[in-house]
C-alpha positions in Angstrom: 39.5 -7.5 -26.5 40.0 -9.7 -23.4 36.7 -11.6 -23.4 36.9 -12.5 -19.7 36.8 -8.8 -18.7 33.1 -8.8 -17.7 33.9 -7.2 -14.3 35.7 -4.4 -16.1 32.7 -3.8 -18.3 30.3 -3.8 -15.4 32.5 -1.3 -13.5 32.7 1.1 -16.4 29.0 0.8 -16.9 28.4 2.0 -13.4 31.2 4.6 -13.0 31.3 6.0 -16.6 27.9 5.3 -18.2 25.5 5.7 -15.3 27.3 8.3 -13.1 29.2 10.4 -15.6 27.4 10.2 -18.9 23.8 9.8 -17.7 24.0 11.3 -14.3 21.7 8.6 -12.9 20.2 9.2 -9.5 21.4 7.2 -6.5 18.1 5.3 -6.5 18.7 4.1 -10.1 22.3 3.2 -9.4 21.2 1.2 -6.3 18.4 -0.6 -8.2 20.9 -1.6 -11.0 23.5 -2.6 -8.4 20.9 -5.0 -6.8 20.0 -6.5 -10.2 23.6 -7.2 -11.0 24.3 -8.6 -7.6 21.5 -11.1 -8.0 22.6 -11.9 -11.6 26.2 -12.6 -10.7 25.1 -14.8 -7.8 22.8 -16.8 -10.1 25.5 -17.0 -12.9 28.2 -18.1 -10.4 25.9 -20.9 -9.1 24.7 -22.0 -12.5 28.1 -22.0 -14.3 30.1 -23.0 -11.2 32.6 -20.2 -11.8 33.7 -17.3 -9.6 32.3 -13.9 -10.6 35.8 -12.8 -11.6 36.0 -15.7 -14.1 32.7 -14.9 -15.8 32.8 -13.7 -19.4 30.5 -11.4 -21.3 29.6 -14.3 -23.6 28.3 -16.2 -20.6 25.5 -13.7 -20.2 23.6 -14.9 -23.2 19.8 -15.0 -23.8 19.6 -18.5 -22.4 21.2 -17.7 -19.1 19.4 -14.4 -18.7 16.1 -16.1 -19.5 16.7 -18.6 -16.7 17.7 -15.8 -14.4 14.4 -13.9 -15.0 12.5 -17.2 -14.4 14.5 -17.7 -11.2 13.4 -14.3 -10.0 9.7 -15.2 -10.3 9.8 -18.9 -9.3 12.4 -18.9 -6.5 12.5 -15.3 -5.3 8.8 -14.8 -5.7 9.2 -11.5 -7.5 6.2 -10.2 -9.3 6.3 -9.6 -13.1 6.7 -5.9 -12.6 9.9 -6.4 -10.5 11.1 -9.0 -13.1 10.6 -6.3 -15.8 12.6 -3.8 -13.7 15.5 -6.2 -13.5 15.3 -6.8 -17.3 15.4 -3.0 -17.8 18.8 -2.9 -15.9 20.2 -5.6 -18.1 19.0 -3.8 -21.3 20.7 -0.7 -20.1 24.0 -2.6 -19.6 23.8 -4.3 -23.0 23.1 -1.0 -24.8 26.3 0.2 -23.3 28.2 -2.9 -24.3 26.9 -2.6 -27.9 28.6 0.8 -28.0 31.7 0.0 -26.0 32.4 -3.4 -27.5 30.9 -3.6 -31.0 32.2 -7.2 -31.4 29.3 -8.3 -29.2 26.7 -6.4 -31.2 24.8 -9.6 -32.1 24.6 -10.9 -28.6 23.5 -7.4 -27.4 20.8 -7.3 -30.1 19.4 -10.7 -28.9 19.3 -9.6 -25.3 17.7 -6.3 -26.1 15.0 -8.2 -28.0 14.0 -10.1 -24.8 10.4 -8.9 -24.2 9.0 -7.6 -21.0 6.3 -9.7 -19.4 2.8 -8.6 -19.5 0.9 -8.7 -16.2 -2.5 -8.0 -14.8 -2.8 -4.9 -12.6 -4.3 -6.1 -9.4 -5.8 -4.1 -6.6 -3.1 -2.9 -4.2 -2.5 -4.8 -1.0 -2.5 -2.7 2.1 -2.8 -3.0 5.8 -5.7 -2.0 8.0 -5.2 0.1 11.1 -5.5 -3.0 13.2 -2.9 -4.9 11.1 -0.5 -2.0 11.2 -0.8 -1.8 15.0 -0.1 -5.5 15.3 3.0 -5.2 13.0 4.5 -2.3 15.0 4.0 -4.2 18.2 5.8 -7.3 16.9 9.5 -6.3 17.4 11.1 -7.1 20.8 12.1 -3.7 22.0 14.4 -5.2 24.7 17.0 -5.7 21.9 18.9 -3.2 19.7 17.5 -4.8 16.5 13.9 -4.8 17.9 14.1 -1.1 18.7 15.5 -0.3 15.3 12.8 -2.3 13.6 10.0 -0.7 15.6 11.2 2.8 14.7 11.6 1.7 11.0 8.1 0.2 10.8 6.5 3.2 12.4 8.2 5.6 10.0 7.3 3.5 7.0 3.7 3.1 7.9 3.3 6.8 8.7 5.3 8.5 5.9 4.9 6.0 3.1 8.6 6.4 2.1 9.9 4.1 -0.6 12.1 1.2 0.4 15.2 2.9 -1.0 14.3 6.2 0.7 14.0 4.5 4.1 17.3 2.5 3.8 19.2 5.6 2.6 17.7 8.0 5.2 20.5 9.8 7.2 20.4 11.5 10.5 20.9 14.9 8.9 17.6 14.2 7.0 15.5 14.1 10.1 14.3 17.3 11.8 12.6 17.3 15.3 10.9 20.0 17.3 8.1 22.1 15.8 7.3 21.0 12.3 9.2 17.6 12.7 9.8 16.0 9.3 12.1 13.9 7.2 13.7 14.9 3.9 14.4 12.5 1.1 15.5 12.5 -2.5 12.9 10.5 -4.4 12.4 9.4 -8.0 13.4 11.9 -10.7 15.9 13.6 -8.2 12.9 15.3 -6.6 13.5 16.3 -2.9 10.5 16.3 -0.7 9.7 16.7 3.0 7.2 14.5 4.9 5.9 15.6 8.3 6.1 13.3 11.3 3.4 12.6 13.8 4.3 13.4 17.4 4.4 9.8 18.5 6.6 8.7 15.5 8.9 11.7 16.0 9.3 10.8 19.7 10.2 7.1 18.9 12.6 8.2 16.1 14.3 10.8 18.3 14.8 8.3 21.1 16.3 5.7 18.7 18.7 8.2 17.1 19.8 9.7 20.4 20.8 6.2 21.6 23.2 5.6 18.7 26.7 6.9 18.4 27.8 8.2 15.1 27.8 11.1 12.7 25.1 13.2 11.1 25.8 11.5 7.7 25.2 8.0 9.2 22.1 6.1 8.1 19.2 6.2 10.5 18.6 2.4 10.3 21.9 0.6 10.0 22.5 -3.1 9.6 24.0 -5.0 12.5 27.4 -4.4 10.9 26.8 -0.6 10.7 26.2 -0.3 7.0 23.1 0.4 4.9 20.3 -2.2 4.9 20.0 -4.1 1.6 16.7 -4.6 -0.1 16.8 -8.3 0.9 17.5 -7.4 4.5 14.5 -5.0 4.6 12.3 -7.7 3.1 13.5 -10.2 5.7 12.9 -7.7 8.5 9.3 -7.1 7.4 8.6 -10.8 6.9 9.9 -11.7 10.3 7.6 -9.3 12.1 4.6 -10.1 10.0 5.0 -13.7 11.0 5.0 -12.6 14.7 2.1 -10.2 14.2 -0.1 -13.0 12.6 -0.4 -14.5 16.1 -2.4 -11.6 17.4 -3.9 -10.5 14.1 -5.1 -13.5 12.0 -6.2 -11.3 9.0 -2.5 -10.9 8.2 -2.4 -14.7 7.3 -4.3 -14.0 4.1 -2.0 -11.2 3.0 1.4 -11.2 1.3 3.2 -8.3 3.0 6.3 -6.7 1.5 8.1 -3.4 2.5 6.1 -1.7 -0.3 2.9 -2.8 1.3 3.7 -0.4 4.2 3.8 2.5 1.6 0.3 1.4 0.4 -0.9 1.3 4.0 0.3 4.9 4.6 -1.5 6.1 1.5 -4.8 4.3 2.4 -4.7 5.7 5.9 -4.5 9.2 4.5 -7.3 8.5 2.1 -9.6 7.1 4.7 -9.0 10.1 6.9 -10.3 12.4 4.2 -7.0 13.7 2.7 -7.4 14.8 -0.9 -5.9 12.6 -3.5 -3.8 15.4 -4.9 -2.2 15.9 -1.5 -1.5 12.1 -1.2 0.2 12.3 -4.6 2.5 15.0 -3.3 3.0 13.1 0.0 4.1 10.0 -1.8 6.2 11.8 -4.5 4.1 10.6 -7.4 4.9 12.4 -10.7 1.4 11.7 -12.0 -2.0 11.7 -10.3 -2.9 8.6 -12.3 -0.4 6.6 -10.2 -2.3 7.7 -7.0 -5.7 6.7 -8.4 -5.0 3.1 -7.6 -5.8 3.8 -4.0 -9.3 5.0 -4.9 -9.9 1.7 -6.7 -8.5 -0.4 -3.8 -10.8 0.8 -1.0 -14.2 -0.8 -1.0 -15.3 1.2 2.0 -14.9 4.4 0.1 -17.0 2.9 -2.7 -19.7 1.8 -0.3 -19.9 5.3 1.3 -20.2 6.8 -2.2 -23.0 4.3 -3.0 -24.8 5.3 0.2 -25.0 8.9 -1.0 -26.6 8.0 -4.3 -30.3 8.4 -4.9 -32.4 5.2 -5.1 -33.9 4.6 -8.6 -37.4 4.2 -7.3 -37.9 0.9 -9.1 -39.9 -1.5 -7.1 -38.6 -5.1 -7.2 -40.8 -7.6 -9.0 -42.8 -9.8 -6.8 -41.9 -13.4 -6.8 -45.0 -15.3 -8.0 -46.3 -17.8 -5.5 -46.2 -21.5 -6.6 
């Protein structure tokens, strides 16, 4: 075998293994693609070789361990995201173990790399005031500002996942009576999410001002392509920084694109929407996933406490000295 043919292995992994053999969803392919893009950038910088010159032997446990550490320390990824990247690498090396048995020992060592345990914290979400400040942050005098305002409004109202937002196409948006957006979520499940009147109006204006086809993405990059995960993160970070000037409570929060999904769920919950409906709204396969929002909202717990019956116990008197 040509040991320098790492690019060929990666290409066959995506085209043959993921698409043909496993029939992976577009979201899975996109997530794996992002993982390998970051890995190749890291390996190129660490080994000082072009991606085309990298060999499969270069992706050993030592380099991959440094890459995972880089994700947490320099890219500020949480352990859960780090574990998702590791899952992509494991899938690749399982394929390599079958396609190129000569590297079985290396594959075995990589597959033995453990996932990182982490503490499940309460979800971070935005209040109504914080969401309003964030939506008001973009400068709508510019093309980018108008795009960003429409995107933030849609994310905060619908709770679409990051990949669902960036892959949304014009043909997936319906206006008029029963305005909604369609998306293909996890597990290849298609769902429709209704749009508020104000959100539909902003979205309709934005789309009508853009030339293009029905198959074009709703929120393109400045070059006309699909927004990357990093670009979406930079977009949100930029406007959060601006919104902090008018809403100081945002200073204490780490806001990511996924935080907007949490904000949408909490807004529904606080407006009395049943948790089972929220699960359908967000595309959760299990109700257990949606339960995190019940634990996150202290106001709900305080209202529940207010409905409880007092115990009738009289507090002990503090003896005088």
